[in-house]
N, C-alpha and C positions, 0 to 999 in steps of 0.2 A: 302473173297476173297483167291482161292490159282492159282497160277504162276507157272507153271513151265518155267526154264531157259537154254538154252543149248547153253556154247560157245564153244569154239574153241582150246585155252588156260585156262594156270596157272593162268596170268597176270590175263586175259578175268577173271574168277572167282572169285580171289580176288576183282576184282575193283568191281564189283556187290556185294560182299557178305560188302564191308566197304562200299558203296556208303548205302546201307539196314541200317545200322549198325549207321551212321551217322543221315539218316534221322531218326531212331527214336528214337533217342535221345540213343543208347546201351539200349531198355528198351523191355527186350521178351513176356510181354503181347500182345505190339505195331503191335510189327513183330518176328517173326520165320523164319529161313531158315536152311536149312543143306546142305551140299554139297556134290558133289561126280566127286568120280574118272573114268571114260571110260576105260580099257582096254583089244583092245584083245576080245571085244565087254561081257567081265566080268564087270558091274558097281558094287563099291565097298565103301562105306560108309567112306569119310573124318571126323574124332576126331576135327581139325581144317579148318576157322575156322565153328561155327556155332553159331544160338543165338535163342532161343527159343524150338516148336514146331510144332505141326501142332494146337494142344490148344492156339499159337494165335491168337489176329484179324486178319492180313493175315498171308497169309505161302509161300513162295517157295522155290524150292526145282531148284538147282542150278548143273548142268550137266558140267562139261571139257569131251568136247569128244575127242580132243588131235591131231582132227587131222581138218583142216579150209572145208576141200574135205566131213568129215562126219558130220557136223552141219546141213546140207540140210538132207541130206539120211538117218542119225540118228535121224530126229527128224519125219520125214513121215512113220517112221517105227513105231516111239510111240507114237504119237497122240493116234489113240483107245485108245492104255490104260488108257495111261497122263487124254485123259475124262471118261473111266467108271473109274477113280479114283479120279473124283471131280475136275482133274483142269478146272480151267475157262478160263485160263486165256491161250499159249502157248507161247512163243517168242522164234528164232533163233538171237544170232547175230554175225558175220563173217565181217572177211572183204575182203575190197573190192580187193586189192596187190591179187595176185598170180597167180593162173595154167591158172584163170579162163578166168578173166581178158584178162591175158597177151594174152591167144590165140584170143580174143575180135580184141586186141586192133592191132594186127598184130607184139607185138612186141614194140611196141615204146613208148619210158618213159612216156606218157605224161596221163595228168588227163584228159580225154574226157567226161564230164556229159553225155552224149545221148547215151553213149557206157554202167556204168553206169547204166545208165534207163533202157536198155537193158538187160544185167545184174542181174537188181534184177527181173522186169517184168519174166524171167526163171525159178529165182530161185523161184523166191516169189509163182507162178503157183505151183508151187509142194506140197509147205502148204497148198493151197487153194484150190482143189483140196478136200481137209476135210474141213470138215464143225466144225461150233467154231471158236472163237477166237483165233486163229493163226498166230501168227505176225510173220517175220522175216526185222529184221535192220540191217541196213552197220556203221563199222565202214570206215568213207572216210578218205583216203584210206588204214588205219588201226590203232587199239588201241594206238597203239606210237603216231599217229597226235594228239588226245586229251589228253596224257603226256606232249604232247609241247606244248597244249593248259593251261596247269596246273601244266608248271616247275617253276616254280618263285620260288612260298617257296620253295620244294625243293634248286635250287640256292643257294639262302641267307640263309640257314642253313647248307652251306656249305663256309658262305662264299663269294663267288661272288658276281661278278652282269650281272646281266642278258643281257643287255645290249651291254654291253660287249662283252658279249658267240654271240649275234645276229652279231651285228659288225666281230666278226672273222672270225665268220661260212659265213660269207655272206647273211645274214640276215633283212628285214627289219622289222619293229616297227610291225608295223600294220598288221606283212604276216597274213593270214591265212594256219595251219597246213593243213586243208583238200588241198591244195592248191600241195602236198609235194608228186610226184611218190611213196615212198619208205620213209617211214619218220623213220624207226625205227637204220638207221644208223645215223643220227642225234642226236636224243635220245643217242647212242652208246657214239657220237664223246659229245655230251654234257657232262652225265657220268663223262665220265672221264677227262674233263676239272676238273672237281669236285674233284679229286683226287678219284674216282668210276666207278665199271666195273656196266656192264647192258645189262645180257643175257639172262634174262624174270626168272631168275630164282626165289626163292621164297625175299629172303634175298633183292634183287634188287626190289624186287617191293611193295613190305613192308614197306621200307626205304622210299620210294616216296610219300606210301601213309599215311606213317606216321604224313609226313606235308601237308597233305589235309585237311578242314575243313566243316561242309556244306555249308558256305556261300564261298568255293570257290565253287564248285558242283555248287550253284545258279545263283553266278556271271558268267562262263560260259556259263549257261543251259539258261540264256535268252541275254546273250549279241549279239547275233548274227552271232557270229560266232564259226566256229566246228558246224554246225547246225544239224549235223548227233549225236549227242551228245546230244546235248539238246532233238532233237525227241527219242532218245533209255528212258534218264530218264525220260521223259511226259507220255511215254508208262510201264517203270518199275516202279515206281509211283503210275500207277491205271486211269491214263490218257485213253482218247478212244483213241483209237490209230492213232497219224500222220500222215500225209502225208508225201509219203515216196518214194523213198529211201535218 
């Protein structure tokens, strides 16, 4: 399998690379990937992270387009060329939270599933104009929701108690991060309570990802919590495209 994955930012790129490394046990013969950064229409290879190459059993090309709005437009433009290069699965990953959703929801800061479905139908329709296996995934409401669902190890590594932080920030123990309209500020508050900062910088992201294992990903994947996370992992790891968004 050759899979191209387009993401909107560095934190998502590092997350995808981390998942592939941990699910392959860092074995380049089982899984290879290269990462690319798009800036002003200039696509450049990144020296790190990297694992294997196109001779690996499965190969991924991960592209950071550096802008939420570019995931759809850049994919739409690139899909024919990717298919000619032998990429048989093409995936886009983007946040729901952003200008498109704000316009659709008339500026109301609520998570409206019916509006998310309408947004998905519109944006995925652009990719469905192409033949082949082209998939769009939403992180609901944004990647930081997935971080919240996986953040316990990070909090413990900093000597803090997650339930105490939940209480401090008015969260119930069993809350679903997908129900939070804008999770990013909450992740910042938790990092700050742990004596750290979170501004989507590489060090912030890698510090968080270093606390996670494959088992942590698997537990969330099948927990029923943060459903968009499980659907994305199923798709990324070679399953048939699940019902979306």
